C-alpha positions as CSV (number, residue, x, y, z in Angstrom):
1,M,0.1,-0.2,0.0
2,N,1.4,3.6,-1.2
3,V,1.3,6.3,1.4
4,S,-1.6,7.8,-1.0
5,E,-3.9,5.3,0.1
6,L,-3.3,5.7,3.6
7,K,-5.0,8.6,4.5
8,P,-8.4,7.5,2.7
9,N,-8.3,4.0,4.7
10,R,-8.1,6.1,7.9
11,V,-10.7,8.0,7.2
12,Y,-13.0,4.7,5.7
13,W,-12.1,2.8,9.2
14,W,-12.9,6.3,11.3
15,L,-16.1,6.5,9.2
16,Q,-17.1,2.8,9.5
17,L,-15.8,2.1,13.3
18,G,-18.0,5.6,14.0
19,G,-21.5,4.9,12.2
20,W,-21.6,1.8,14.0
21,F,-20.6,2.6,17.5
22,F,-23.0,5.6,17.2
23,Y,-25.7,3.2,15.8
24,I,-25.5,1.3,18.3
25,L,-25.8,3.7,21.5
26,I,-28.6,4.6,19.4
27,A,-30.1,1.2,20.2
28,F,-29.1,1.2,23.6
29,V,-30.6,4.2,24.0
30,L,-34.0,2.8,22.5
31,N,-33.6,0.2,24.9
32,Q,-33.5,1.8,28.0
33,F,-37.0,3.6,27.3
34,R,-38.5,0.2,26.2
35,G,-37.2,-0.6,29.9
36,V,-34.8,-2.6,29.3
37,P,-32.5,-3.4,32.4
38,I,-28.5,-3.1,31.7
39,N,-27.3,-6.2,32.2
40,I,-24.5,-9.0,30.2
41,T,-27.6,-10.0,27.8
42,L,-28.2,-6.5,26.8
43,T,-24.3,-5.9,27.0
44,I,-23.4,-9.0,24.6
45,T,-25.7,-9.2,21.8
46,L,-25.3,-4.6,21.5
47,F,-21.4,-6.1,21.0
48,L,-22.4,-8.9,18.7
49,A,-24.3,-6.7,16.8
50,F,-21.4,-4.4,16.6
51,L,-18.8,-6.9,15.7
52,I,-21.1,-8.4,13.2
53,G,-22.2,-4.9,11.5
54,V,-18.4,-3.7,11.2
55,V,-17.7,-7.5,9.3
56,L,-20.3,-7.2,7.5
57,S,-20.5,-3.8,5.9
58,H,-16.3,-4.3,5.7
59,T,-16.8,-8.0,3.6
60,Y,-19.7,-5.4,1.5
61,R,-17.5,-2.7,0.9
62,E,-14.7,-5.4,-0.5
63,L,-17.1,-7.0,-2.8
64,I,-18.4,-3.2,-4.0
65,I,-14.3,-2.8,-5.0
66,N,-13.7,-6.1,-6.4
67,F,-16.6,-5.6,-9.0
68,G,-16.2,-2.4,-9.4
69,W,-19.0,-0.7,-8.9
70,I,-18.0,2.7,-8.0
71,K,-17.6,3.2,-11.6
72,L,-21.2,2.2,-12.5
73,N,-23.9,4.4,-13.2
74,I,-26.9,4.6,-11.1
75,L,-28.6,2.7,-12.9
76,R,-26.7,0.1,-12.9
77,I,-25.9,0.5,-9.2
78,V,-29.6,0.4,-8.0
79,P,-30.0,-3.4,-8.5
80,R,-26.9,-4.6,-7.2
81,V,-26.7,-2.4,-4.7
82,L,-30.6,-3.7,-3.8
83,I,-29.4,-7.6,-4.0
84,G,-26.2,-6.8,-2.1
85,T,-28.3,-5.5,0.8
86,I,-30.8,-7.9,0.6
87,L,-28.1,-10.5,1.2
88,F,-25.9,-9.2,3.5
89,S,-29.1,-8.3,5.6
90,L,-29.9,-11.7,5.4
91,L,-26.4,-12.8,7.0
92,F,-27.0,-9.8,9.2
93,E,-29.8,-12.0,10.9
94,L,-28.5,-15.1,10.4
95,L,-25.5,-14.7,12.6
96,Y,-27.0,-12.2,15.0
97,F,-29.9,-14.9,15.9
98,G,-27.5,-17.8,15.1
99,F,-25.7,-16.7,18.4
100,T,-28.0,-14.9,20.2
101,Y,-30.3,-17.8,20.0
102,L,-27.4,-20.0,21.5
103,L,-26.6,-18.1,23.6
104,F,-29.7,-16.7,25.8
105,F,-32.9,-18.3,24.1
106,Y,-32.5,-21.5,23.2
107,G,-35.3,-23.8,24.0
108,D,-37.3,-21.1,23.4
109,K,-39.9,-20.6,21.0
110,I,-39.0,-19.0,17.7
111,E,-41.1,-15.3,17.3
112,W,-40.5,-15.6,13.3
113,V,-42.2,-12.3,13.4
114,V,-39.8,-10.6,15.5
115,V,-36.9,-12.4,13.1
116,F,-38.5,-11.1,9.7
117,Q,-38.7,-7.4,11.7
118,E,-34.8,-7.4,12.8
119,F,-34.2,-8.6,9.4
120,L,-35.9,-5.7,8.0
121,G,-33.6,-3.1,10.8
122,W,-30.4,-4.6,9.2
123,E,-31.8,-4.7,5.8
124,I,-32.3,-0.4,6.1
125,L,-29.5,-0.2,7.7
126,F,-27.5,-1.7,5.4
127,L,-29.2,1.0,2.4
128,L,-28.8,3.8,4.4
129,W,-25.0,2.4,4.6
130,S,-24.8,1.7,0.6
131,M,-26.0,5.5,0.4
132,F,-23.7,7.1,2.4
133,Y,-21.0,5.2,1.1
134,F,-21.7,5.8,-2.8
135,I,-22.1,9.6,-2.1
136,F,-18.8,9.7,-0.4
137,H,-17.3,8.1,-3.3
138,I,-19.1,10.1,-5.7
139,F,-18.2,13.2,-4.3
140,R,-14.3,12.5,-4.1
141,N,-14.4,10.7,-7.1
142,Y,-15.8,14.1,-8.3
143,K,-13.2,16.4,-6.4
144,N,-10.8,14.1,-7.8
145,E,-12.0,14.5,-11.7
146,E,-12.2,18.1,-10.9
147,I,-8.7,18.2,-9.7
148,K,-7.5,16.0,-13.2
149,N,-9.3,18.4,-15.4
150,L,-7.4,21.1,-13.9
151,K,-4.2,19.8,-14.2
152,W,-5.2,18.9,-17.2
153,E,-6.1,21.9,-18.5
154,A,-3.0,23.3,-16.7
155,T,-0.9,21.2,-18.8
156,R,-2.5,22.3,-21.9
157,N,-2.6,26.3,-21.0
158,E,2.0,25.4,-20.5
159,I,2.6,23.4,-23.9
160,E,0.7,26.4,-25.5
161,L,2.4,29.4,-24.0
162,N,5.5,27.0,-24.7
163,K,4.7,27.0,-28.7
164,I,3.9,30.8,-28.4
165,K,7.3,31.4,-26.8
166,S,9.2,29.3,-29.5
167,Q,7.7,31.7,-31.7
168,L,9.0,34.7,-30.0
169,N,13.2,34.3,-30.8
170,P,12.5,33.5,-35.0
171,H,10.2,36.8,-34.8
172,F,12.6,39.1,-33.2
173,I,15.7,38.1,-34.8
174,F,13.8,38.1,-38.3
175,N,13.4,41.6,-37.1
176,A,16.6,42.6,-36.0
177,M,18.2,40.4,-39.0
178,N,16.2,43.3,-42.0
179,S,17.0,46.2,-39.9
180,I,20.6,44.8,-40.6
181,R,20.3,44.0,-43.7
182,A,18.9,47.6,-44.5
183,L,21.9,49.2,-43.4
184,V,24.5,46.9,-45.2
185,D,25.0,48.5,-47.7
186,E,23.9,52.0,-46.4
187,D,26.6,51.9,-43.7
188,P,28.9,48.9,-43.1
189,K,30.6,50.4,-40.1
190,K,27.3,50.8,-38.1
191,S,25.7,47.5,-39.7
192,K,28.9,45.9,-37.8
193,K,27.7,47.9,-34.9
194,V,24.2,46.7,-34.9
195,I,25.1,43.0,-35.0
196,T,27.3,43.5,-32.0
197,Q,24.1,44.8,-30.3
198,L,21.9,41.9,-32.2
199,S,24.5,39.6,-30.6
200,N,24.1,41.6,-26.6
201,V,20.2,41.2,-27.3
202,L,19.8,37.5,-27.9
203,R,21.9,36.6,-24.9
204,N,19.6,38.4,-22.6
205,N,16.9,37.5,-24.6
206,L,18.0,33.4,-24.5
207,M,18.0,33.6,-20.6
208,I,15.2,35.2,-20.0
209,G,12.9,34.0,-22.6
210,K,13.1,30.7,-20.9
211,R,11.4,32.3,-17.6
212,K,7.6,32.4,-17.6
213,F,8.1,35.7,-16.1
214,I,10.4,38.2,-15.4
215,T,10.5,42.1,-13.7
216,F,9.2,45.0,-16.0
217,E,12.8,46.1,-15.4
218,E,14.1,43.7,-17.3
219,E,11.5,43.9,-19.8
220,L,12.5,47.4,-20.1
221,V,16.0,46.3,-20.9
222,L,15.0,44.5,-23.6
223,V,12.7,46.6,-25.1
224,K,15.5,49.6,-24.7
225,D,18.2,47.4,-26.5
226,Y,15.4,46.6,-29.2
227,L,14.7,49.9,-30.2
228,A,18.8,50.8,-30.5
229,I,18.8,48.5,-33.1
230,E,16.1,50.4,-34.9
231,K,17.3,53.7,-34.3
232,A,20.3,52.5,-36.1
233,R,17.9,51.6,-38.6
234,F,15.5,54.3,-39.0
235,E,17.8,56.7,-37.5
236,E,15.7,60.3,-37.3
237,R,12.7,58.6,-38.3
238,L,12.7,57.0,-34.7
239,I,12.2,59.2,-31.4
240,Y,11.3,57.2,-28.3
241,K,10.3,57.8,-25.0
242,F,10.3,56.3,-21.1
243,Q,7.8,57.7,-18.8
244,I,7.5,54.8,-15.8
245,D,7.1,54.9,-12.4
246,E,9.8,54.0,-10.3
247,A,7.1,51.5,-8.2
248,C,6.5,49.7,-11.5
249,K,9.6,48.2,-12.0
250,N,9.5,45.3,-8.9
251,C,6.0,44.2,-10.9
252,F,6.4,41.0,-13.0
253,V,5.3,40.7,-16.6
254,P,5.3,37.9,-19.0
255,P,8.7,38.4,-20.9
256,M,9.0,40.0,-24.6
257,M,5.2,40.1,-24.4
258,V,6.3,44.4,-24.5
259,Q,8.8,44.5,-27.0
260,T,6.4,42.4,-28.7
261,I,4.0,45.2,-29.2
262,V,7.1,47.4,-29.6
263,E,7.9,45.8,-32.3
264,N,4.5,45.7,-33.7
265,A,4.2,49.0,-33.2
266,I,7.2,50.1,-35.1
267,K,6.6,47.1,-38.1
268,H,2.9,48.6,-38.7
269,G,3.3,52.6,-37.7
270,I,6.3,54.2,-38.0
271,S,8.0,52.1,-40.3
272,K,5.1,52.4,-42.9
273,I,4.8,56.7,-42.4
274,P,8.2,58.6,-44.6
275,K,8.7,61.1,-41.9
276,G,8.5,58.6,-38.7
277,G,8.0,59.8,-35.3
278,T,7.8,59.1,-32.0
279,L,7.3,55.9,-29.6
280,E,6.3,56.9,-26.3
281,I,5.9,54.2,-23.2
282,K,4.0,54.7,-20.3
283,A,3.8,52.4,-16.9
284,Q,1.8,53.0,-13.7
285,I,0.0,51.5,-11.1
286,T,-3.5,51.8,-11.6
287,E,-5.9,49.7,-9.1
288,N,-3.2,47.9,-7.8
289,N,-2.3,46.6,-11.6
290,L,0.4,47.5,-13.7
291,E,-0.5,49.5,-16.7
292,V,1.7,50.2,-19.5
293,K,0.8,52.0,-22.9
294,I,2.5,52.2,-25.9
295,T,2.0,55.5,-28.2
296,N,3.2,55.1,-31.8
297,P,2.4,57.2,-35.3
298,G,0.1,55.2,-37.3
299,Y,-3.7,54.4,-38.3
300,F,-4.8,50.7,-36.6
301,D,-7.6,49.2,-38.7
302,K,-10.0,47.0,-36.9
303,T,-11.0,45.8,-40.5
304,S,-8.2,44.6,-41.7
305,K,-6.2,41.2,-41.4
306,P,-2.5,41.5,-40.0
307,E,0.2,39.8,-42.9
308,T,1.4,37.5,-40.1
309,G,-1.2,37.6,-36.9
310,F,1.6,37.7,-34.5
311,G,1.5,40.5,-31.8
312,I,-1.3,41.3,-31.0
313,E,-3.5,37.7,-31.7
314,N,-0.1,36.1,-29.7
315,T,-0.3,38.5,-27.3
316,K,-4.1,38.2,-26.3
317,E,-3.6,34.6,-26.0
318,R,-0.5,35.0,-23.8
319,L,-2.1,37.1,-21.2
320,R,-5.8,34.8,-21.4
321,L,-3.5,31.5,-21.1
322,L,-1.2,33.0,-17.7
323,Y,-3.9,35.5,-16.4
324,G,-7.3,34.2,-17.3
325,Q,-10.0,37.6,-17.0
326,D,-7.6,39.5,-15.0
327,G,-4.9,40.6,-18.2
328,S,-6.0,43.1,-20.6
329,F,-5.3,44.2,-23.8
330,G,-6.6,47.1,-25.7
331,I,-5.6,49.0,-28.9
332,K,-7.4,52.1,-30.6
333,N,-6.7,55.2,-32.5
334,I,-6.8,58.1,-30.3
335,S,-6.6,60.4,-33.4
336,D,-6.1,60.2,-36.7
337,Q,-2.8,59.7,-36.9
338,L,-2.1,57.7,-33.4
339,V,-2.3,54.7,-32.4
340,E,-2.6,53.4,-28.6
341,T,-2.2,50.3,-27.1
342,T,-2.6,49.3,-23.5
343,L,-1.6,46.7,-21.8
344,I,-2.8,45.8,-17.9
345,F,-0.8,43.3,-16.1
346,P,-2.5,42.0,-12.5
347,P,-0.2,42.0,-9.4
348,I,1.1,38.2,-9.3
349,K,3.5,36.9,-6.8
350,Y,6.4,34.7,-9.0
351,Q,9.4,33.2,-7.6
352,E,11.6,31.3,-10.3
353,S,11.8,27.6,-9.3
């Protein structure tokens, strides 16, 4: 028997012995109301009922387990329980009557009406025992199934998250390499400098990307490194500003989520505007949540489909998997030439395992 089986068995025996003791206690009280004197006969008959009840109900339980009744549906359980309780009630009465008759009433006339009444009493008792036993197991199986479903859901979410995260590095590298390619013919020296910056970015990215959460301060390092690479490509066409409250820096966020939105803002906003523009990142604590706003020149068309579907859709999916309904993503036009993206991260306590 393994450790996980010890606790359920201990619970079973406490309930089993306690239940039969409670029944004997009730029988004793009822006998007192009927005026039955407290003597050796009453003590032995009550003890026999307790002993036979414990042994037979435990045997009945073994039969239920061995024949797999717990796994059956209710329509198949009911007839089996009815037959089982009748058989065990008969056996109970045979043992109880046999012992008490031989010990105390041998030679007396057998009152078959009393025997039948006792049998009906044991039948009701076994039906109650069966009802409590199956209700307990149905409830426990429901809780176990619920826990199993939650574990399965967590595993599925983890697989989906890893799948999405596995797309982040190639997407980031692709965008960065495009920036370098644009510089190779135009300014070879600058392109070498950007390659060095990219290697630093990738080194940090590989270390951070394996974690589920990082501090917002660490995320900002990734964002600034990426913007430094893009600045070499766009030069004066790209201006970026940060307005970050100090309280935000120790908040936890999913790695590369803000950086992905920054990439999206440059790719679909600034890069398509001849004169470029200013990308602004603001972060503050609002109602105990970390609120990050990214503003960039451009126009967000809700009806058009993105070329790759990467930035927005993956961000929404990651937020859903990590935070459920507590995380939030929004994107809107705040003017004809300005787009605002908002990320809201609920507070979490995170410790690297």
